[in-house]
Every structure is written in C-alpha cells, then in structure tokens.
Steps between C-alpha positions, in 0.01 A plus 500: 500500500645835398513778751285807461808711421607281209141493367496878508821522293371246246180691433676809360626457145768699325377782279647625173554874468554676166673830570584778258838668560444785256604831659532344847781609729743209542539509881129526572419226255763271650363562851147416391611189312703372794193518724294299253774243435556443872128466569483791743178620338315190619345457842665161543859627465757309698875544448570124513245414229518595132158658439609753231316559178620493139574825315532567127655841425444656158634816329831491687670703225299803608590512870576839656809591695472820704755780475821432303508124561490414127839668467656426842377154601732202438411139574801298615538123466805315629568150366730398788823520303763767558415825313192342350247773574244569228347848493158520341345842429118527544439629148534152347212395282377231739652564843246294690566196280873525571442524876260206500743288296778557753272363774446178307142560403375486143506835319186634344559758225228763521 
C-alpha cells in the first residue's frame, strides 16, 4: 500500500510549456524558466523529488540583452586543457543552441 505522500506526488503530471523568447530580457527569462524546470510553481514542490515541468523555448534569436551587453558580454568555456579557453560572443547566430550543445542536450535550431 502506497503512503498518502507518494499518492499525492503521483497524481500530478508534468506539463509542457511553450514559451516565446522574442524581446524577453535574458536574466528575467532565465529566472522564470528555472522556477518552472525545478517545479517550484507547483504546490507539491519538494527539493528531493523531481517534479519540474518541460519547457520548449522558441524565437531564441530575438532575445534582448539590456544595456551594452551585446557588445561587452563574453561567454567563456574551458575544456580542461592548459590555455584551452574558448570565448564566445553573444552576437552569434544561434547562441542558445551553442550553450545547450555544451551541456550535452540536443540543439534545436530556431
């Protein structure tokens, strides 16, 4: 017999969110996405249980950096070898795809 707590977790299913990133500020969008992916928007959130939802992000080419970040921001990736730092500017054609590829997830070209 399952406990009432495990029955409560099993009744909530994962939802799919389709979010549009057009003209969204990067930091605020990332903060909102992290809440949804962690499951903190659900009433059954528990840090030991994965209750996060799925998110599909579209129009990532049209994200908005505030201020002069398009010119000043540099993404750094270190491979682990000596002097093997790759500098990636944010004005690449598909920055989000590059960042997702480095994390081992499949890239989606939008």
